[in-house]
Structure formats: C-alpha cells, structure tokens
C-alpha positions as CSV (number, residue, x, y, z in Angstrom):
1,M,117.0,110.4,118.8
2,A,118.1,108.1,116.1
3,P,116.1,108.2,112.9
4,M,115.4,104.5,113.4
5,F,113.1,105.2,116.4
6,K,111.6,108.5,115.2
7,P,108.5,106.9,113.6
8,F,107.5,105.6,117.1
9,T,107.3,109.2,118.3
10,R,105.2,110.1,115.2
11,Y,103.2,106.9,115.4
12,L,100.0,108.0,113.6
13,Q,101.2,111.3,112.1
14,F,100.6,111.3,108.4
15,Q,101.4,115.0,107.8
16,G,104.9,116.2,107.1
17,R,107.9,114.5,105.6
18,A,110.3,111.6,106.4
19,T,113.9,111.4,105.2
20,R,115.4,108.4,103.5
21,A,117.4,107.7,106.7
22,E,114.3,107.7,108.9
23,F,112.4,105.5,106.4
24,W,115.0,102.8,105.7
25,Q,116.4,102.6,109.3
26,F,112.9,102.1,110.6
27,Y,112.3,99.3,108.1
28,L,115.7,97.8,109.2
29,L,114.5,97.9,112.8
30,Y,111.2,96.2,111.9
31,F,113.1,93.5,109.9
32,L,115.5,92.8,112.9
33,V,112.7,92.7,115.5
34,A,110.5,90.5,113.3
35,T,113.3,88.1,112.6
36,V,114.2,87.8,116.3
37,G,110.5,87.4,117.1
38,V,110.0,84.7,114.5
39,V,113.0,82.8,115.7
40,V,112.0,83.1,119.4
41,G,108.5,82.1,118.5
42,R,109.6,79.0,116.6
43,M,111.9,78.0,119.5
44,L,108.9,78.3,121.9
45,D,106.8,76.2,119.5
46,F,109.4,73.4,119.6
47,T,109.8,73.6,123.4
48,T,106.1,73.0,123.9
49,G,106.3,69.7,122.2
50,D,103.0,70.3,120.5
51,A,103.2,70.0,116.7
52,N,100.3,72.4,116.3
53,S,101.6,75.1,118.6
54,R,101.0,78.6,117.2
55,I,103.1,80.7,119.6
56,G,105.5,81.7,116.8
57,I,102.5,83.0,114.7
58,A,101.2,84.9,117.8
59,V,104.5,86.5,118.5
60,Y,104.9,87.7,114.9
61,A,101.2,88.9,114.8
62,L,101.9,91.0,117.9
63,I,105.0,92.5,116.3
64,W,103.1,93.2,113.2
65,L,100.3,94.9,115.1
66,V,102.8,97.2,116.9
67,F,104.8,98.1,113.8
68,M,102.2,98.4,111.1
69,P,100.7,101.8,112.0
70,P,104.1,103.6,112.1
71,I,105.2,101.7,108.9
72,I,102.2,103.1,107.1
73,A,102.7,106.6,108.5
74,V,106.5,106.7,107.7
75,T,105.8,105.4,104.2
76,V,103.2,108.2,103.6
77,R,105.6,110.8,105.0
78,R,108.4,109.4,102.7
79,L,106.1,109.8,99.7
80,H,105.4,113.4,100.9
81,D,109.1,114.0,100.9
82,C,109.2,113.1,97.2
83,D,106.2,115.5,96.7
84,R,103.7,112.7,96.2
85,S,100.4,112.1,97.9
86,G,100.1,109.3,100.4
87,W,97.5,107.7,98.1
88,W,100.5,106.4,96.0
89,L,100.9,103.8,98.7
90,F,98.0,101.9,97.2
91,L,100.2,101.2,94.2
92,A,101.8,98.5,96.5
93,F,98.7,96.4,96.0
94,V,99.0,96.3,92.3
95,P,101.2,93.5,90.9
96,F,104.8,94.8,90.6
97,G,103.6,98.2,92.0
98,I,105.8,97.9,95.0
99,L,108.8,97.7,92.7
100,V,107.8,101.0,91.1
101,L,107.4,102.6,94.6
102,I,110.8,101.4,95.7
103,A,112.6,102.4,92.4
104,L,111.0,105.8,92.1
105,F,110.2,107.1,95.5
106,Y,111.7,105.2,98.4
107,V,115.4,105.4,97.3
108,R,115.5,108.8,95.6
109,E,116.3,112.0,97.4
110,G,113.4,114.0,98.6
111,T,112.4,117.4,97.2
112,R,114.9,120.1,98.3
113,G,113.4,122.9,100.2
114,P,109.8,123.1,101.3
115,N,107.1,121.5,99.2
116,R,103.3,121.3,99.6
117,F,103.6,118.8,102.5
118,G,106.0,120.9,104.7
119,P,109.5,122.0,105.2
120,D,112.6,120.0,104.2
121,E,113.6,118.0,107.3
122,K,117.2,117.7,106.0
123,A,117.6,121.5,105.5
124,Q,119.9,123.1,108.0
125,P,118.4,126.0,110.0
126,V,119.7,129.3,108.8
127,D,121.2,131.6,111.5
128,T,119.9,135.0,110.5
129,V,121.6,136.8,113.4
130,F,125.1,136.6,111.9
131,S,124.2,136.9,108.3
C-alpha cells in the first residue's frame, strides 16, 4: 500500500512512528482532495442560483471531518519518529509555532533505529538465517 493511504489504515493510532514519506504524501492527498472538493462545492453553489448557498462549505466540512483524525494521528507519529512527544503538536497553536514544527521535525529524518516510541519503520529487516 502506498504511504499516501497508510494513515487511513492507522486512522486513530497514535502509537508508533510515521516516516516522512507517509506524512508528506498524506498531506498531499488531503490537499488534492480538499482542493477538488472546494472547486466542486463552489460549482454546485453557482449551479443552484442561490447567492447564499453553502454547499461548498458543507463539502469542505465533510472532507475536513474525514481527514482530521488521521492527520492528527500521522502528525503525532511523525513527531514520535523524531523522538518527540505528540504533545509538541500543541506548538502549532502558538504564533509561528507551526513554522518551528515544520522546520525542525516534519522535514528532518527520523531517529535511526528504535527509539522510545517503537522500531524504525525505514529499517530493513535483517535476515539472520544467512548471516
């Protein structure tokens, strides 16, 4: 399964670690689905002929409700991959805090080998039979 869809299989799993590929590809998927949803919603708003139509907002709200739990979960697991607690996510609510999170934790490589949050997901399994 592509890393882009992996967070949907781990919808509310906050334990473990998430690689950069899983994290960023899932955010890309969210961005693409949200963009298409907003465009389609706005087109539906215009086709109704009602200037106060809120179909576009409803479509985006539905997308947001579907994506928000796995976004939070994959972000916490990404922080775990950098050997940080998931509580660091609250830094995003501080002015410019999201920039710190992005610069320090979301783009850097995770901890090599196991850390306190679990094994390294990028590590290749070692074949002990032929060693």
